[in-house]
N, C-alpha and C positions, 0 to 999 in steps of 0.2 A: 900735515893738515890735522891728523888725528891728535898729535901732541898739542897743537894749538887749541883744538876744541876741548881737550881734557884740561888744559891749563885755564881756559876761560870758565869751564864748568867748576873747577876747583876754586878759582878766584870768586866766582859768583856764589858758591856754597859758603865760602869763608865770609864774604860780605853779608850774606843773608844771616848767617849765624851771629856775627858781630852785631848786625842791626837788631836781630831779635833780642839778644842779651842786653844791648844798650837800651832798647825800648822798654824791656822788662825792668831794668834797673832804674831808669829815669821816669817812666810813666806809671808802672804798675806796682813796683816793689813794696811800698809802704801801705798801699790800699787794703790788701787782705788783712793785715794786722789792725788797721783802723776799723775795718768791718767787724773783725772779731771783738775788738774793744766795744764797739757800738752794740753788738749782739749781747755781750755780757751786761752792758748797762741796761739794755732793754729787758733782759731777764730779771735783773734786780728791781727795775721800776715796776714790772708786772707783779713781782712778789709783794712789793709795797702796796700796790693797788689792791691786791687780794686781801692783804692784812687790813687795809683801811675798810674794805667792804665788810669783812667779818666783824670788825669793831663797830661799824655803823649798825649792823644788824643786832649786835649784842647791846648797844646803847638803847635801841628800841625795846629790847627785852627787859633791860634794867628799868626803863621808864614804866613799862607795864607792871613790873614787879612792885615798884613804889606806888603806882596808882592803885593797885589792888590790895596793898598791904600797909598803907600809911593812913592812920586815923588822925584827925585834927585834934581830938581830945579823947579822954577815956570814956566819954558818954556817946561818942560817935557810933552810928549804926554798924559800922564795920567791926567795931570792938565788942559788939553784943555776943552773948553766949549763944551757942547753937546757930551759927550763921547759916541762914537758909541757902544762899548760893553755894556755900561749901558743901552742905548736906546734899543738895541736888547734884552737884558735880560728883560727890562720893558715890551716890546711888547710881549715876550713869556709869561710872567706872566698874562698879560691882556687876551691873547688868551686862556690860560689854564683855566682860571676861567670864561670865557664867558662874559667878561665885554665889553661893548660898549665904545670905546674910542672916545670922541667927539673932543678933542683938546689937544695937548701937545705943550707947548711953552717953549723952553730954555730961561733963562734970563742971563744977563751978570754976569760973575763970580765975586765973592767977595773975595778979597785977605786979609787974616789975616796974622800976623807974622808967625804962626806955621802951618797953613793949608789954603787950598783954598776951598771955597764952590761954587758949581755949581748948582744954583737954577733952578727948573723947575716948571711950572704951568700945572697941568693936570686936565682936565675936562672929567668926564666919567659918564656913566649911568650904575648902577648896584644895586643889592639888598644889604641889610646889611650883609647877609651871605657871598656874594661874596667879599664885601669890607673887611670883617674880614680876609678872607683867603688871599686876596691880601696883606693886611698889614702884615700878618704873613710871607708871602713869601718875602716881602721887608726886614723884619727884618733878615731873614735867608740869604739874598743875600750876595755875597762876597764883595760888595762895602759897605762902611760906608754911611748910608742914615739916614738923619734926616727928620722927618715930622714937618715942621715949622707950618703948619696950615691946617685944612681941614674944609670945609663948606658943609653942606647938604642942598640943595635947596628944602625944604619940607614945604613951606608956606601953609597957609590956602586956598589960591587961587587955589592950586592944587586939594584940596579936594572938593571945591565948584564947580569946572568945571565938565563937564559931562565925567569924566574919568572912565574907567572900573577898576575893582579890580586888574587886571593884570598890568595896567598902574601904579597903586599906589604902587606896590611892588618894582618897580625899581625907584631909586632916582637919581637926578642929583647931583654929588658930585664933588667939586672943591678941589684939593689937591695941596698944595705948599710944595714941598720937595726939599732937597738939598743933593747932594753927596759931601762927604768931602774927600779931598785928603791931607794927611799930607805931608809937605815939609821938606825934610831932613835938619837938622840944619848944619850950616857951622862952628859952634864952635868946635874946636878940643880939645879933652881931653888930658891933659898933661900926658906923659908916666911915 
């Protein structure tokens, strides 16, 4: 009786094992690979979506850049010397960073065939950290700005004088920068 029961148990175990492996081979075997392939495809599609979203936001920035820096002609108000919106923006940046503005002098504009440069000479007193933040904000400004030159007045005579440590932290910095205004071309594209 015990042998019969053990035989039935062994036969049942073998049948269940064969049934399990048969079910696995026939019903489930290719599905995990298919799921992994779909997961890889989903990751790739998500990366493409993120790239498209980044490009869409940059297109808006490019549109804003053109809108704020494209003049229809050389007589356009955007192309005028000493552009008031830029000066206002510049003053806000200087005030935000606690920079002491010693002098700002607009120079005569320089007309090139495809753009107009409006140069400025700025003399200010600030620390290197303030200068870095100011330059970073200039780069982020809606106007096209080029830094033509900057000089830090930090000669040995400053150190030799009886200046305090606080006086030495702030430097006199002279910056020559230009705002660029693109001028719309008069060449018509054939239809």
